[in-house]
PDB file of N, CA, C and O in Angstrom:
ATOM      1  N   MET A   1    -169.007 284.920  95.401  1.00  0.00           N
ATOM      2  CA  MET A   1    -167.919 285.504  95.881  1.00  0.00           C
ATOM      3  C   MET A   1    -168.126 284.920  97.384  1.00  0.00           C
ATOM      4  O   MET A   1    -169.076 284.506  98.049  1.00  0.00           O
ATOM      5  N   ALA A   2    -166.149 285.185  97.638  1.00  0.00           N
ATOM      6  CA  ALA A   2    -165.532 284.771  98.584  1.00  0.00           C
ATOM      7  C   ALA A   2    -165.694 285.941  99.356  1.00  0.00           C
ATOM      8  O   ALA A   2    -165.320 287.033  98.929  1.00  0.00           O
ATOM      9  N   LYS A   3    -166.370 285.758 100.766  1.00  0.00           N
ATOM     10  CA  LYS A   3    -166.508 286.931 102.223  1.00  0.00           C
ATOM     11  C   LYS A   3    -164.868 287.178 102.673  1.00  0.00           C
ATOM     12  O   LYS A   3    -163.849 286.488 102.649  1.00  0.00           O
ATOM     13  N   GLY A   4    -165.247 288.676 103.126  1.00  0.00           N
ATOM     14  CA  GLY A   4    -164.070 289.220 103.121  1.00  0.00           C
ATOM     15  C   GLY A   4    -162.451 289.550 102.215  1.00  0.00           C
ATOM     16  O   GLY A   4    -162.442 288.892 101.174  1.00  0.00           O
ATOM     17  N   GLY A   5    -161.630 290.084 102.332  1.00  0.00           N
ATOM     18  CA  GLY A   5    -160.457 290.901 101.474  1.00  0.00           C
ATOM     19  C   GLY A   5    -159.373 289.799 100.901  1.00  0.00           C
ATOM     20  O   GLY A   5    -158.843 289.720  99.793  1.00  0.00           O
ATOM     21  N   LYS A   6    -159.253 289.014 102.030  1.00  0.00           N
ATOM     22  CA  LYS A   6    -158.660 287.816 102.436  1.00  0.00           C
ATOM     23  C   LYS A   6    -159.420 286.164 101.865  1.00  0.00           C
ATOM     24  O   LYS A   6    -160.559 285.784 102.139  1.00  0.00           O
ATOM     25  N   ASP A   7    -158.409 285.435 101.046  1.00  0.00           N
ATOM     26  CA  ASP A   7    -158.505 284.265 101.301  1.00  0.00           C
ATOM     27  C   ASP A   7    -158.936 283.332 101.715  1.00  0.00           C
ATOM     28  O   ASP A   7    -158.233 282.478 101.175  1.00  0.00           O
ATOM     29  N   ALA A   8    -159.390 282.997 102.114  1.00  0.00           N
ATOM     30  CA  ALA A   8    -159.577 281.528 103.635  1.00  0.00           C
ATOM     31  C   ALA A   8    -158.650 280.318 103.342  1.00  0.00           C
ATOM     32  O   ALA A   8    -158.210 279.589 104.231  1.00  0.00           O
ATOM     33  N   ARG A   9    -158.356 280.147 101.835  1.00  0.00           N
ATOM     34  CA  ARG A   9    -157.426 278.718 101.677  1.00  0.00           C
ATOM     35  C   ARG A   9    -156.226 279.200 101.684  1.00  0.00           C
ATOM     36  O   ARG A   9    -155.946 280.188 101.005  1.00  0.00           O
ATOM     37  N   VAL A  10    -155.309 278.559 102.477  1.00  0.00           N
ATOM     38  CA  VAL A  10    -153.197 278.974 101.963  1.00  0.00           C
ATOM     39  C   VAL A  10    -152.203 278.267 102.021  1.00  0.00           C
ATOM     40  O   VAL A  10    -151.744 277.607 102.954  1.00  0.00           O
ATOM     41  N   THR A  11    -151.808 278.440 100.813  1.00  0.00           N
ATOM     42  CA  THR A  11    -150.870 277.306 101.009  1.00  0.00           C
ATOM     43  C   THR A  11    -149.563 276.497 102.179  1.00  0.00           C
ATOM     44  O   THR A  11    -148.675 277.088 102.794  1.00  0.00           O
ATOM     45  N   VAL A  12    -149.751 275.578 102.174  1.00  0.00           N
ATOM     46  CA  VAL A  12    -148.116 275.708 103.243  1.00  0.00           C
ATOM     47  C   VAL A  12    -147.383 274.753 103.433  1.00  0.00           C
ATOM     48  O   VAL A  12    -147.855 273.800 102.813  1.00  0.00           O
ATOM     49  N   ILE A  13    -146.292 274.419 104.061  1.00  0.00           N
ATOM     50  CA  ILE A  13    -145.724 273.910 104.069  1.00  0.00           C
ATOM     51  C   ILE A  13    -145.240 272.316 105.406  1.00  0.00           C
ATOM     52  O   ILE A  13    -144.837 272.466 106.559  1.00  0.00           O
ATOM     53  N   LEU A  14    -145.443 271.199 104.799  1.00  0.00           N
ATOM     54  CA  LEU A  14    -145.300 270.138 105.898  1.00  0.00           C
ATOM     55  C   LEU A  14    -143.420 269.139 106.010  1.00  0.00           C
ATOM     56  O   LEU A  14    -142.717 268.325 105.412  1.00  0.00           O
ATOM     57  N   GLN A  15    -143.451 269.625 106.690  1.00  0.00           N
ATOM     58  CA  GLN A  15    -141.696 269.296 107.252  1.00  0.00           C
ATOM     59  C   GLN A  15    -141.824 268.021 108.242  1.00  0.00           C
ATOM     60  O   GLN A  15    -142.711 267.978 109.095  1.00  0.00           O
ATOM     61  N   CYS A  16    -140.752 266.853 108.045  1.00  0.00           N
ATOM     62  CA  CYS A  16    -140.576 266.049 108.909  1.00  0.00           C
ATOM     63  C   CYS A  16    -140.195 266.361 110.297  1.00  0.00           C
ATOM     64  O   CYS A  16    -139.438 267.325 110.184  1.00  0.00           O
ATOM     65  N   THR A  17    -140.295 266.103 111.396  1.00  0.00           N
ATOM     66  CA  THR A  17    -140.128 266.563 112.618  1.00  0.00           C
ATOM     67  C   THR A  17    -138.862 265.630 112.995  1.00  0.00           C
ATOM     68  O   THR A  17    -137.779 266.100 113.345  1.00  0.00           O
ATOM     69  N   SER A  18    -139.082 264.519 112.901  1.00  0.00           N
ATOM     70  CA  SER A  18    -137.965 263.707 113.198  1.00  0.00           C
ATOM     71  C   SER A  18    -136.333 263.553 112.215  1.00  0.00           C
ATOM     72  O   SER A  18    -135.291 263.004 112.570  1.00  0.00           O
ATOM     73  N   CYS A  19    -136.641 264.245 110.957  1.00  0.00           N
ATOM     74  CA  CYS A  19    -135.495 264.344 110.103  1.00  0.00           C
ATOM     75  C   CYS A  19    -135.436 265.975 110.179  1.00  0.00           C
ATOM     76  O   CYS A  19    -135.673 266.562 109.123  1.00  0.00           O
ATOM     77  N   VAL A  20    -135.333 266.248 110.584  1.00  0.00           N
ATOM     78  CA  VAL A  20    -134.723 267.575 111.297  1.00  0.00           C
ATOM     79  C   VAL A  20    -134.312 267.231 113.250  1.00  0.00           C
ATOM     80  O   VAL A  20    -133.384 267.909 113.691  1.00  0.00           O
ATOM     81  N   ARG A  21    -134.796 266.536 113.950  1.00  0.00           N
ATOM     82  CA  ARG A  21    -133.989 266.439 114.801  1.00  0.00           C
ATOM     83  C   ARG A  21    -132.705 265.913 114.705  1.00  0.00           C
ATOM     84  O   ARG A  21    -131.759 266.523 115.205  1.00  0.00           O
ATOM     85  N   LYS A  22    -132.563 264.911 114.155  1.00  0.00           N
ATOM     86  CA  LYS A  22    -131.537 264.229 113.963  1.00  0.00           C
ATOM     87  C   LYS A  22    -130.477 264.764 113.249  1.00  0.00           C
ATOM     88  O   LYS A  22    -129.535 264.155 112.742  1.00  0.00           O
ATOM     89  N   GLY A  23    -130.725 266.042 113.250  1.00  0.00           N
ATOM     90  CA  GLY A  23    -129.642 266.993 112.610  1.00  0.00           C
ATOM     91  C   GLY A  23    -128.933 266.890 111.227  1.00  0.00           C
ATOM     92  O   GLY A  23    -127.740 266.851 110.928  1.00  0.00           O
ATOM     93  N   ILE A  24    -130.213 266.854 110.395  1.00  0.00           N
ATOM     94  CA  ILE A  24    -129.343 266.868 108.786  1.00  0.00           C
ATOM     95  C   ILE A  24    -129.724 267.871 108.770  1.00  0.00           C
ATOM     96  O   ILE A  24    -130.585 268.472 109.413  1.00  0.00           O
ATOM     97  N   ASN A  25    -128.715 268.242 107.582  1.00  0.00           N
ATOM     98  CA  ASN A  25    -128.713 269.676 107.202  1.00  0.00           C
ATOM     99  C   ASN A  25    -130.359 270.063 106.609  1.00  0.00           C
ATOM    100  O   ASN A  25    -130.898 269.300 105.808  1.00  0.00           O
ATOM    101  N   LYS A  26    -131.106 271.406 107.135  1.00  0.00           N
ATOM    102  CA  LYS A  26    -131.926 272.174 106.135  1.00  0.00           C
ATOM    103  C   LYS A  26    -132.087 271.933 104.988  1.00  0.00           C
ATOM    104  O   LYS A  26    -133.098 271.252 104.815  1.00  0.00           O
ATOM    105  N   ARG A  27    -131.493 272.203 103.988  1.00  0.00           N
ATOM    106  CA  ARG A  27    -130.626 272.707 102.770  1.00  0.00           C
ATOM    107  C   ARG A  27    -130.561 271.564 101.717  1.00  0.00           C
ATOM    108  O   ARG A  27    -130.451 271.760 100.506  1.00  0.00           O
ATOM    109  N   SER A  28    -130.654 270.187 102.397  1.00  0.00           N
ATOM    110  CA  SER A  28    -130.216 269.162 101.571  1.00  0.00           C
ATOM    111  C   SER A  28    -131.167 267.856 101.504  1.00  0.00           C
ATOM    112  O   SER A  28    -131.587 267.725 102.654  1.00  0.00           O
ATOM    113  N   THR A  29    -131.531 267.156 100.953  1.00  0.00           N
ATOM    114  CA  THR A  29    -132.613 266.160  99.875  1.00  0.00           C
ATOM    115  C   THR A  29    -132.790 265.530 100.660  1.00  0.00           C
ATOM    116  O   THR A  29    -133.592 264.637 100.384  1.00  0.00           O
ATOM    117  N   GLY A  30    -132.271 265.516 101.999  1.00  0.00           N
ATOM    118  CA  GLY A  30    -132.876 264.424 103.094  1.00  0.00           C
ATOM    119  C   GLY A  30    -134.326 264.517 104.028  1.00  0.00           C
ATOM    120  O   GLY A  30    -134.994 263.673 104.625  1.00  0.00           O
ATOM    121  N   ILE A  31    -134.458 266.165 103.806  1.00  0.00           N
ATOM    122  CA  ILE A  31    -135.985 266.743 104.660  1.00  0.00           C
ATOM    123  C   ILE A  31    -136.945 266.315 103.343  1.00  0.00           C
ATOM    124  O   ILE A  31    -136.756 266.453 102.135  1.00  0.00           O
ATOM    125  N   SER A  32    -138.224 265.646 104.227  1.00  0.00           N
ATOM    126  CA  SER A  32    -139.356 264.952 103.966  1.00  0.00           C
ATOM    127  C   SER A  32    -140.479 266.382 103.566  1.00  0.00           C
ATOM    128  O   SER A  32    -140.780 267.222 104.414  1.00  0.00           O
ATOM    129  N   ARG A  33    -140.882 266.408 102.404  1.00  0.00           N
ATOM    130  CA  ARG A  33    -141.469 267.898 103.285  1.00  0.00           C
ATOM    131  C   ARG A  33    -142.853 267.606 102.312  1.00  0.00           C
ATOM    132  O   ARG A  33    -142.689 266.806 101.392  1.00  0.00           O
ATOM    133  N   TYR A  34    -143.980 268.119 102.451  1.00  0.00           N
ATOM    134  CA  TYR A  34    -144.749 268.070 101.596  1.00  0.00           C
ATOM    135  C   TYR A  34    -145.854 269.346 101.688  1.00  0.00           C
ATOM    136  O   TYR A  34    -145.972 270.080 102.669  1.00  0.00           O
ATOM    137  N   ILE A  35    -146.936 269.473  99.956  1.00  0.00           N
ATOM    138  CA  ILE A  35    -147.408 270.934  99.995  1.00  0.00           C
ATOM    139  C   ILE A  35    -149.108 270.330 100.081  1.00  0.00           C
ATOM    140  O   ILE A  35    -149.609 269.405  99.443  1.00  0.00           O
ATOM    141  N   THR A  36    -149.750 271.251 101.135  1.00  0.00           N
ATOM    142  CA  THR A  36    -150.615 270.851 101.336  1.00  0.00           C
ATOM    143  C   THR A  36    -151.461 272.282 101.716  1.00  0.00           C
ATOM    144  O   THR A  36    -150.773 273.215 102.129  1.00  0.00           O
ATOM    145  N   GLN A  37    -152.855 272.475 101.597  1.00  0.00           N
ATOM    146  CA  GLN A  37    -153.758 273.771 101.634  1.00  0.00           C
ATOM    147  C   GLN A  37    -154.042 273.837 103.049  1.00  0.00           C
ATOM    148  O   GLN A  37    -153.924 272.728 103.569  1.00  0.00           O
ATOM    149  N   LYS A  38    -154.435 274.921 103.998  1.00  0.00           N
ATOM    150  CA  LYS A  38    -155.607 274.110 105.357  1.00  0.00           C
ATOM    151  C   LYS A  38    -156.528 276.159 104.891  1.00  0.00           C
ATOM    152  O   LYS A  38    -156.384 277.106 104.118  1.00  0.00           O
ATOM    153  N   ASN A  39    -157.362 275.711 106.004  1.00  0.00           N
ATOM    154  CA  ASN A  39    -158.744 277.075 106.029  1.00  0.00           C
ATOM    155  C   ASN A  39    -157.985 277.853 107.071  1.00  0.00           C
ATOM    156  O   ASN A  39    -157.734 277.481 108.217  1.00  0.00           O
ATOM    157  N   ARG A  40    -157.734 278.729 106.629  1.00  0.00           N
ATOM    158  CA  ARG A  40    -157.189 279.517 107.764  1.00  0.00           C
ATOM    159  C   ARG A  40    -158.086 280.149 109.251  1.00  0.00           C
ATOM    160  O   ARG A  40    -157.838 280.331 110.443  1.00  0.00           O
ATOM    161  N   HIS A  41    -159.273 280.330 108.276  1.00  0.00           N
ATOM    162  CA  HIS A  41    -160.212 280.417 109.448  1.00  0.00           C
ATOM    163  C   HIS A  41    -160.576 279.821 110.813  1.00  0.00           C
ATOM    164  O   HIS A  41    -160.744 280.238 111.959  1.00  0.00           O
ATOM    165  N   ASN A  42    -160.634 278.236 109.929  1.00  0.00           N
ATOM    166  CA  ASN A  42    -161.043 277.529 110.434  1.00  0.00           C
ATOM    167  C   ASN A  42    -159.572 276.088 111.826  1.00  0.00           C
ATOM    168  O   ASN A  42    -159.905 275.420 112.804  1.00  0.00           O
ATOM    169  N   THR A  43    -157.940 276.256 111.073  1.00  0.00           N
ATOM    170  CA  THR A  43    -157.145 275.750 111.868  1.00  0.00           C
ATOM    171  C   THR A  43    -156.380 277.591 112.301  1.00  0.00           C
ATOM    172  O   THR A  43    -155.401 277.805 111.585  1.00  0.00           O
ATOM    173  N   SER A  44    -156.447 277.842 112.508  1.00  0.00           N
ATOM    174  CA  SER A  44    -155.587 278.875 112.937  1.00  0.00           C
ATOM    175  C   SER A  44    -154.073 278.691 112.989  1.00  0.00           C
ATOM    176  O   SER A  44    -153.163 279.213 112.345  1.00  0.00           O
ATOM    177  N   SER A  45    -154.105 277.465 114.299  1.00  0.00           N
ATOM    178  CA  SER A  45    -153.111 277.196 114.365  1.00  0.00           C
ATOM    179  C   SER A  45    -151.751 276.435 113.576  1.00  0.00           C
ATOM    180  O   SER A  45    -151.915 276.435 112.356  1.00  0.00           O
ATOM    181  N   ARG A  46    -150.349 275.741 114.051  1.00  0.00           N
ATOM    182  CA  ARG A  46    -149.531 274.603 112.819  1.00  0.00           C
ATOM    183  C   ARG A  46    -150.355 274.101 112.632  1.00  0.00           C
ATOM    184  O   ARG A  46    -151.242 274.142 113.485  1.00  0.00           O
ATOM    185  N   LEU A  47    -150.576 273.266 111.313  1.00  0.00           N
ATOM    186  CA  LEU A  47    -150.855 272.065 110.899  1.00  0.00           C
ATOM    187  C   LEU A  47    -150.026 270.735 110.800  1.00  0.00           C
ATOM    188  O   LEU A  47    -149.087 270.582 110.018  1.00  0.00           O
ATOM    189  N   GLU A  48    -150.577 269.599 111.863  1.00  0.00           N
ATOM    190  CA  GLU A  48    -149.714 269.125 111.804  1.00  0.00           C
ATOM    191  C   GLU A  48    -150.140 267.711 111.680  1.00  0.00           C
ATOM    192  O   GLU A  48    -151.031 267.301 112.425  1.00  0.00           O
ATOM    193  N   LEU A  49    -149.314 266.537 110.377  1.00  0.00           N
ATOM    194  CA  LEU A  49    -150.188 265.784 110.134  1.00  0.00           C
ATOM    195  C   LEU A  49    -149.183 264.049 110.129  1.00  0.00           C
ATOM    196  O   LEU A  49    -147.968 264.049 109.931  1.00  0.00           O
ATOM    197  N   ARG A  50    -149.760 263.102 110.309  1.00  0.00           N
ATOM    198  CA  ARG A  50    -148.826 261.993 109.822  1.00  0.00           C
ATOM    199  C   ARG A  50    -148.783 261.591 108.426  1.00  0.00           C
ATOM    200  O   ARG A  50    -149.781 261.584 107.706  1.00  0.00           O
ATOM    201  N   LYS A  51    -147.558 261.240 108.032  1.00  0.00           N
ATOM    202  CA  LYS A  51    -147.005 261.847 106.710  1.00  0.00           C
ATOM    203  C   LYS A  51    -145.800 260.186 106.618  1.00  0.00           C
ATOM    204  O   LYS A  51    -145.119 259.724 107.534  1.00  0.00           O
ATOM    205  N   PHE A  52    -145.944 259.653 105.142  1.00  0.00           N
ATOM    206  CA  PHE A  52    -144.605 258.557 104.988  1.00  0.00           C
ATOM    207  C   PHE A  52    -143.341 259.501 104.828  1.00  0.00           C
ATOM    208  O   PHE A  52    -143.442 260.390 103.983  1.00  0.00           O
ATOM    209  N   CYS A  53    -142.140 259.402 105.560  1.00  0.00           N
ATOM    210  CA  CYS A  53    -140.932 260.216 104.917  1.00  0.00           C
ATOM    211  C   CYS A  53    -140.159 258.906 104.339  1.00  0.00           C
ATOM    212  O   CYS A  53    -140.033 257.745 104.729  1.00  0.00           O
ATOM    213  N   PRO A  54    -139.632 259.766 103.051  1.00  0.00           N
ATOM    214  CA  PRO A  54    -139.163 258.426 102.408  1.00  0.00           C
ATOM    215  C   PRO A  54    -136.951 258.365 103.332  1.00  0.00           C
ATOM    216  O   PRO A  54    -135.975 257.626 103.204  1.00  0.00           O
ATOM    217  N   CYS A  55    -137.199 259.286 103.916  1.00  0.00           N
ATOM    218  CA  CYS A  55    -135.494 258.877 104.375  1.00  0.00           C
ATOM    219  C   CYS A  55    -135.972 258.661 105.773  1.00  0.00           C
ATOM    220  O   CYS A  55    -135.069 258.054 106.350  1.00  0.00           O
ATOM    221  N   CYS A  56    -136.874 258.853 106.510  1.00  0.00           N
ATOM    222  CA  CYS A  56    -136.855 258.045 107.557  1.00  0.00           C
ATOM    223  C   CYS A  56    -137.035 256.061 107.134  1.00  0.00           C
ATOM    224  O   CYS A  56    -136.531 255.012 107.537  1.00  0.00           O
ATOM    225  N   LEU A  57    -137.835 256.395 106.339  1.00  0.00           N
ATOM    226  CA  LEU A  57    -138.933 255.113 105.699  1.00  0.00           C
ATOM    227  C   LEU A  57    -139.494 254.750 107.014  1.00  0.00           C
ATOM    228  O   LEU A  57    -138.957 253.805 107.593  1.00  0.00           O
ATOM    229  N   LYS A  58    -140.710 255.482 107.705  1.00  0.00           N
ATOM    230  CA  LYS A  58    -141.866 255.224 108.404  1.00  0.00           C
ATOM    231  C   LYS A  58    -142.479 256.242 108.266  1.00  0.00           C
ATOM    232  O   LYS A  58    -142.020 257.114 107.528  1.00  0.00           O
ATOM    233  N   HIS A  59    -144.073 256.482 109.149  1.00  0.00           N
ATOM    234  CA  HIS A  59    -144.973 257.303 109.301  1.00  0.00           C
ATOM    235  C   HIS A  59    -144.878 258.217 110.362  1.00  0.00           C
ATOM    236  O   HIS A  59    -145.193 257.845 111.493  1.00  0.00           O
ATOM    237  N   THR A  60    -144.382 259.671 110.099  1.00  0.00           N
ATOM    238  CA  THR A  60    -144.043 260.742 110.642  1.00  0.00           C
ATOM    239  C   THR A  60    -144.771 261.419 111.277  1.00  0.00           C
ATOM    240  O   THR A  60    -145.930 261.074 111.048  1.00  0.00           O
ATOM    241  N   ILE A  61    -144.687 262.631 112.328  1.00  0.00           N
ATOM    242  CA  ILE A  61    -145.117 264.174 112.523  1.00  0.00           C
ATOM    243  C   ILE A  61    -144.844 264.756 111.269  1.00  0.00           C
ATOM    244  O   ILE A  61    -143.668 264.629 110.930  1.00  0.00           O
ATOM    245  N   HIS A  62    -145.685 265.447 110.356  1.00  0.00           N
ATOM    246  CA  HIS A  62    -144.935 266.224 109.588  1.00  0.00           C
ATOM    247  C   HIS A  62    -145.740 267.710 110.337  1.00  0.00           C
ATOM    248  O   HIS A  62    -146.847 267.720 110.876  1.00  0.00           O
ATOM    249  N   ARG A  63    -144.888 268.771 110.181  1.00  0.00           N
ATOM    250  CA  ARG A  63    -145.249 270.212 110.850  1.00  0.00           C
ATOM    251  C   ARG A  63    -145.157 271.030 109.882  1.00  0.00           C
ATOM    252  O   ARG A  63    -144.371 271.092 108.936  1.00  0.00           O
ATOM    253  N   GLU A  64    -146.269 271.831 110.280  1.00  0.00           N
ATOM    254  CA  GLU A  64    -145.801 273.058 109.274  1.00  0.00           C
ATOM    255  C   GLU A  64    -145.062 273.916 109.838  1.00  0.00           C
ATOM    256  O   GLU A  64    -144.885 274.160 111.031  1.00  0.00           O
ATOM    257  N   ILE A  65    -144.315 274.702 108.206  1.00  0.00           N
ATOM    258  CA  ILE A  65    -143.147 275.560 108.790  1.00  0.00           C
ATOM    259  C   ILE A  65    -143.534 276.942 107.854  1.00  0.00           C
ATOM    260  O   ILE A  65    -144.528 277.118 107.149  1.00  0.00           O
ATOM    261  N   LYS A  66    -142.694 277.604 108.041  1.00  0.00           N
ATOM    262  CA  LYS A  66    -142.977 278.989 107.145  1.00  0.00           C
ATOM    263  C   LYS A  66    -141.938 279.030 106.478  1.00  0.00           C
ATOM    264  O   LYS A  66    -140.833 278.530 106.693  1.00  0.00           O
ATOM    265  N   LYS A  67    -142.580 280.068 105.083  1.00  0.00           N
ATOM    266  CA  LYS A  67    -141.956 280.122 104.179  1.00  0.00           C
ATOM    267  C   LYS A  67    -140.739 280.702 103.651  1.00  0.00           C
ATOM    268  O   LYS A  67    -140.399 280.474 102.490  1.00  0.00           O
TER     269      LYS A  67
END
């Protein structure tokens, strides 16, 4: 069993930072988003990963956003 009342793993959404800077509407399909999990005890800050963006057609930094 896990220690504590809260689960350590949480689901987070990663969003492309360069698409947001270009001014594309957030609700359009022009923003690349990935869903992943992180351990909140080990990584308390926002998660940043380099992922492929199909809109930009290159690898860019994807940053964690609020749900």
